[in-house]
C-alpha positions in Angstrom: 0.0 0.0 0.0 1.3 3.4 -1.0 2.0 5.7 1.9 0.7 9.3 1.6 3.0 12.3 1.7 1.3 13.5 4.9 1.8 10.2 6.6 5.5 10.2 5.6 5.9 13.6 7.1 4.2 12.5 10.3 6.5 9.5 10.6 9.5 11.6 9.9 8.5 14.1 12.6 7.9 11.3 15.0 11.4 9.9 14.4 12.9 13.3 14.8 11.1 14.0 18.1 12.1 10.6 19.5 15.7 11.0 18.3 16.1 14.4 20.0 14.6 13.1 23.3 16.9 10.0 23.3 20.0 12.0 22.4 19.3 14.5 25.2 19.0 11.5 27.6 21.9 9.4 26.4 24.1 11.6 24.3 24.6 11.5 20.6 27.1 8.7 20.6 25.2 6.4 23.0 21.7 6.8 21.3 21.4 4.0 18.7 19.3 4.1 15.6 17.7 0.8 16.7 16.5 2.4 19.9 15.3 5.5 18.1 13.3 3.4 15.7 11.8 1.4 18.6 10.7 4.6 20.5 9.2 6.0 17.3 7.3 2.9 16.6 8.9 2.1 13.3 11.0 -0.9 12.1 14.8 -0.8 11.7 14.7 -0.8 7.9 12.1 2.0 7.9 14.1 4.4 9.9 17.0 4.0 7.5 14.7 4.9 4.6 14.2 8.2 6.3 17.6 8.8 7.7 20.6 6.7 6.3 22.8 7.9 9.2 22.4 9.4 12.7 24.0 12.5 11.5 21.3 13.0 8.9 18.8 13.2 11.8 20.7 16.3 13.1 20.7 18.0 9.7 17.0 17.2 9.2 16.2 18.7 12.6 17.8 22.0 11.8 16.1 22.2 8.4 12.7 21.4 10.1 13.3 24.4 12.5 13.9 26.6 9.5 10.6 25.4 7.9 8.7 26.0 11.2 10.3 29.5 11.5 9.2 30.4 7.9 5.7 29.2 8.6 5.4 31.2 11.8 6.7 34.4 10.1 4.3 33.9 7.3 1.4 33.9 9.8 2.3 37.3 11.2 -0.3 39.6 9.5 1.6 42.8 9.4 5.1 41.3 9.0 5.5 43.0 5.6 5.3 46.4 7.4 8.3 45.6 9.7 11.6 47.3 9.0 14.4 45.1 7.8 15.9 45.1 11.3 12.6 44.1 12.8 12.2 41.3 10.3 15.7 39.9 10.8 15.4 40.2 14.6 12.0 38.5 14.6 13.6 35.7 12.5 16.4 35.1 15.0 14.1 35.3 18.1 11.5 32.9 16.5 14.1 30.3 15.7 15.7 30.6 19.2 12.2 30.0 20.7 11.9 26.9 18.7 15.2 25.6 20.0 14.4 26.3 23.7 12.8 22.9 24.5 15.8 21.1 22.8 18.5 23.3 24.2 20.6 20.4 25.5 20.3 18.8 22.0 21.5 22.0 20.3 24.4 22.1 22.8 25.4 18.6 21.7 25.3 19.7 18.0 27.7 22.6 18.7 30.1 20.3 20.6 30.1 17.8 17.9 30.6 20.3 15.1 34.0 21.2 16.5 35.1 17.6 17.1 37.5 16.2 14.5 35.3 13.0 14.2 32.0 14.8 14.8 29.6 16.5 12.4 30.8 17.7 9.0 30.6 21.5 9.1 30.0 21.6 5.3 27.0 19.3 5.6 25.8 21.3 8.7 26.0 24.5 6.7 24.0 23.0 3.8 21.0 22.9 6.1 20.7 26.7 6.0 19.1 27.0 2.5 15.7 28.0 3.8 17.2 30.4 6.4 19.4 32.1 3.8 16.5 32.4 1.3 14.4 34.1 4.0 17.1 36.7 4.7 17.7 37.2 1.0 14.0 38.0 0.4 14.0 40.4 3.4 17.0 42.3 2.0 15.5 42.4 -1.5 12.2 43.8 -0.2 14.1 46.5 1.8 16.0 47.5 -1.3 12.9 47.6 -3.4 11.1 49.7 -0.8 14.0 52.1 -0.7 14.7 51.4 3.0 18.3 50.6 2.1 20.6 51.1 -0.9 21.7 47.9 -2.6 24.8 46.9 -0.8 28.0 45.6 -2.5 28.3 41.9 -2.6 24.6 41.5 -1.8 24.6 37.9 -2.7 27.0 37.1 0.2 25.1 39.0 3.0 22.4 36.3 3.7 25.2 33.7 4.3 27.1 36.1 6.5 23.9 36.7 8.4 23.6 32.9 8.9 27.1 33.0 10.4 26.0 35.8 12.7 23.0 33.7 13.7 25.3 30.8 14.5 27.3 33.1 16.8 24.0 34.2 18.5 23.1 30.6 19.2 26.5 29.9 20.6 26.1 32.9 22.9 22.6 31.8 23.9 23.9 28.3 24.9 26.3 29.8 27.3 23.8 32.4 28.7 22.7 31.6 32.2 21.0 34.9 32.8 17.3 35.0 33.9 15.1 34.6 30.8 18.2 34.8 28.6 18.2 38.6 29.1 21.9 38.8 28.1 21.1 37.1 24.8 18.3 39.5 24.2 20.5 42.5 24.9 23.3 41.0 22.8 21.0 40.6 19.8 19.6 44.1 20.2 23.0 45.7 20.3 24.5 43.6 17.5 21.5 44.1 15.3 21.8 47.8 15.8 25.3 47.7 14.4 24.1 45.6 11.4 21.3 48.1 10.8 23.7 51.0 10.9 25.9 49.4 8.4 23.2 48.6 6.0 21.6 52.0 6.2 24.8 53.9 5.9 27.0 54.4 2.9 30.0 52.7 4.6 29.8 49.4 2.7 29.5 51.1 -0.6 32.4 53.5 0.2 34.5 50.6 1.4 33.8 48.7 -1.8 34.7 51.7 -3.9 37.9 52.2 -2.0 38.7 48.5 -2.4 38.1 48.6 -6.2 40.3 51.8 -6.5 43.2 50.2 -4.6 42.8 47.0 -6.7 42.7 48.7 -10.0 45.3 51.5 -9.4 47.9 49.6 -7.3 47.6 45.8 -7.5 46.9 45.7 -11.2 49.6 48.2 -11.9 52.1 45.9 -10.1 50.9 43.1 -12.4 51.4 45.4 -15.4 55.0 46.2 -14.5 55.6 42.4 -13.9 54.1 41.6 -17.3 57.0 43.5 -19.0 59.2 40.6 -18.0 56.4 38.0 -18.1 54.2 38.6 -21.2 51.6 36.0 -20.2 50.5 38.3 -17.3 49.2 40.8 -19.8 46.3 38.4 -20.6 45.6 37.9 -16.9 45.5 41.7 -16.3 43.1 42.2 -19.2 40.7 39.5 -17.9 40.8 41.0 -14.4 39.8 44.4 -15.8 37.1 42.9 -17.9 35.7 41.1 -14.8 35.7 44.3 -12.7 34.2 46.4 -15.4 31.4 43.9 -16.0 30.7 43.7 -12.2 30.4 47.5 -12.1 
């Protein structure tokens, strides 16, 4: 009998929930796939159909939290009236709230991410697609509305914001203040800096300065070097073509 998509999602969520609970109780290394399957009420072959490895459960958990965050934000009626800072800050706070019940699990993820034989950082970062897309959409809307000018290297900003979010989570995991007041204050201050950077001309000016230095000094060095090495003339020409097309 063919299993419906909704039934598959329900089974997947059940496995994830049981895996998180068991890993919190026993630790990632001691929690076995067999026991997770038993607690979730599925067979051993079935759990491997959903998650070929225990690490895949971790990656799926993070992606699921991104999906839930996106759904929550979509249900905020006046979210489109928020400023860029308010949208980004709501994104962070919403996802942290979703992590709250599983804080010990998140702590284990962080510990494993920096172990030589632990989680692969590259694979861990591949879970951020939904998060990055949300941030990218927020930035695009802010630019279209005239709230901010289009910043240089705009395509890299959403991924940089993900890195910032990882730093926020790391701070939150170490925060023992009442109601995580220190984390709230840290987010508020750091988001203020991000807001100031995006609303100012600093990024654009810094980009202009970088391009000037690159064109006038680094490339002139290549030019002088190409007198002795003719093949560098072609490299210099390609560099200029790339810069001009980018501008």
